[in-house]
FIMAR-579578 format. One record per residue (C-alpha): residue number from 0; x, y, z. Coordinates in steps of 0.001 Angstrom, whole numbers, plus 524288, in hexadecimal, padded with zeros to 5 digits. Layout:
# FIMAR-579578
<pt><num>NUM</num><px>X</px><py>Y</py><pz>Z</pz></pt>
...
//
This chain:
# FIMAR-579578
<pt><num>0</num><px>A1375</px><py>34B51</py><pz>5E1DD</pz></pt>
<pt><num>1</num><px>A0869</px><py>34D86</py><pz>5EB85</pz></pt>
<pt><num>2</num><px>A0E53</px><py>33F00</py><pz>5F181</pz></pt>
<pt><num>3</num><px>A1C3F</px><py>34404</py><pz>5EF25</pz></pt>
<pt><num>4</num><px>A1A6B</px><py>350AD</py><pz>5F731</pz></pt>
<pt><num>5</num><px>A119A</px><py>34964</py><pz>60301</pz></pt>
<pt><num>6</num><px>A1C40</px><py>33F54</py><pz>60469</pz></pt>
<pt><num>7</num><px>A28C8</px><py>349D3</py><pz>605BC</pz></pt>
<pt><num>8</num><px>A205C</px><py>35435</py><pz>60D6B</pz></pt>
<pt><num>9</num><px>A245C</px><py>34989</py><pz>6196C</pz></pt>
<pt><num>10</num><px>A31C2</px><py>34997</py><pz>6146B</pz></pt>
<pt><num>11</num><px>A3EAF</px><py>342FF</py><pz>60D32</pz></pt>
<pt><num>12</num><px>A38D7</px><py>3374C</py><pz>606A4</pz></pt>
<pt><num>13</num><px>A4514</px><py>32B49</py><pz>600C3</pz></pt>
<pt><num>14</num><px>A43CE</px><py>32D21</py><pz>5F0C0</pz></pt>
<pt><num>15</num><px>A3EFC</px><py>31DF0</py><pz>5F214</pz></pt>
<pt><num>16</num><px>A335F</px><py>31FF3</py><pz>5FB56</pz></pt>
<pt><num>17</num><px>A2D00</px><py>32C74</py><pz>5F255</pz></pt>
<pt><num>18</num><px>A2E5D</px><py>324A6</py><pz>5E71D</pz></pt>
<pt><num>19</num><px>A2820</px><py>31C58</py><pz>5EB84</pz></pt>
<pt><num>20</num><px>A1C00</px><py>3230E</py><pz>5F231</pz></pt>
<pt><num>21</num><px>A1C5C</px><py>3291F</py><pz>5E512</pz></pt>
<pt><num>22</num><px>A1AC2</px><py>31E86</py><pz>5DC13</pz></pt>
<pt><num>23</num><px>A1D47</px><py>30E92</py><pz>5DD5F</pz></pt>
<pt><num>24</num><px>A2566</px><py>30E0E</py><pz>5D010</pz></pt>
<pt><num>25</num><px>A2909</px><py>31C5E</py><pz>5C9D2</pz></pt>
<pt><num>26</num><px>A29B0</px><py>32232</py><pz>5D777</pz></pt>
<pt><num>27</num><px>A3710</px><py>3257B</py><pz>5D6C8</pz></pt>
<pt><num>28</num><px>A35D5</px><py>32BF9</py><pz>5C9A3</pz></pt>
<pt><num>29</num><px>A2A07</px><py>33524</py><pz>5CCEA</pz></pt>
<pt><num>30</num><px>A33D4</px><py>339D9</py><pz>5DA16</pz></pt>
<pt><num>31</num><px>A3E03</px><py>33EF4</py><pz>5CF83</pz></pt>
<pt><num>32</num><px>A3335</px><py>34371</py><pz>5C98A</pz></pt>
<pt><num>33</num><px>A2E2B</px><py>34991</py><pz>5D533</pz></pt>
<pt><num>34</num><px>A3B88</px><py>3513A</py><pz>5D727</pz></pt>
<pt><num>35</num><px>A3DD3</px><py>355A3</py><pz>5CB98</pz></pt>
<pt><num>36</num><px>A32B5</px><py>35C22</py><pz>5CDCD</pz></pt>
<pt><num>37</num><px>A3737</px><py>36169</py><pz>5D99B</pz></pt>
<pt><num>38</num><px>A2C64</px><py>35C26</py><pz>5E27E</pz></pt>
<pt><num>39</num><px>A36D0</px><py>35268</py><pz>5E7F8</pz></pt>
<pt><num>40</num><px>A465D</px><py>3553C</py><pz>5EB6B</pz></pt>
<pt><num>41</num><px>A4DC3</px><py>3479C</py><pz>5EB24</pz></pt>
<pt><num>42</num><px>A5B15</px><py>347DB</py><pz>5F261</pz></pt>
<pt><num>43</num><px>A6439</px><py>345B2</py><pz>5E715</pz></pt>
<pt><num>44</num><px>A7129</px><py>3471E</py><pz>5EDDE</pz></pt>
<pt><num>45</num><px>A71F2</px><py>33876</py><pz>5EE42</pz></pt>
<pt><num>46</num><px>A6F0A</px><py>32E6B</py><pz>5E4F4</pz></pt>
<pt><num>47</num><px>A5E63</px><py>32C33</py><pz>5E453</pz></pt>
<pt><num>48</num><px>A5A76</px><py>31FEB</py><pz>5E8BA</pz></pt>
<pt><num>49</num><px>A4F01</px><py>31BB9</py><pz>5EFD0</pz></pt>
<pt><num>50</num><px>A520B</px><py>321E2</py><pz>5FC68</pz></pt>
<pt><num>51</num><px>A56C0</px><py>32FE2</py><pz>5F49F</pz></pt>
<pt><num>52</num><px>A4FDF</px><py>339D6</py><pz>60015</pz></pt>
<pt><num>53</num><px>A4253</px><py>341CA</py><pz>5F717</pz></pt>
<pt><num>54</num><px>A3CFD</px><py>35003</py><pz>5FEC7</pz></pt>
<pt><num>55</num><px>A34B5</px><py>3583B</py><pz>5F99B</pz></pt>
<pt><num>56</num><px>A37E0</px><py>36480</py><pz>5F3D5</pz></pt>
<pt><num>57</num><px>A3502</px><py>36FC4</py><pz>5F9E4</pz></pt>
<pt><num>58</num><px>A2BC0</px><py>377CD</py><pz>5F19D</pz></pt>
<pt><num>59</num><px>A2F66</px><py>38346</py><pz>5E848</pz></pt>
<pt><num>60</num><px>A2BFD</px><py>390C9</py><pz>5E9D4</pz></pt>
<pt><num>61</num><px>A1F49</px><py>393E2</py><pz>5E2D3</pz></pt>
<pt><num>62</num><px>A2352</px><py>3A228</py><pz>5DECD</pz></pt>
<pt><num>63</num><px>A2E9A</px><py>3A564</py><pz>5D44E</pz></pt>
<pt><num>64</num><px>A37E3</px><py>3AEC2</py><pz>5D963</pz></pt>
<pt><num>65</num><px>A3A78</px><py>3BCF8</py><pz>5D36F</pz></pt>
<pt><num>66</num><px>A435A</px><py>3C1CE</py><pz>5C812</pz></pt>
<pt><num>67</num><px>A4000</px><py>3CD6F</py><pz>5CF43</pz></pt>
<pt><num>68</num><px>A4A05</px><py>3D230</py><pz>5D7C2</pz></pt>
//
């Protein structure tokens, strides 16, 4: 996760490049797992491929909203 965060801090990157940075064999699966964990956002408007754009997911708020008004 640290390597991915450092890479995406520089800006968007192609899925193929991110996969190559993560692992030589399982990099793409690792990128998908990071998407599920809300670390990486992959553009799903187009067909997934090596050129799909990956971005860092903005951090979620730390505090839970109050249920009281």
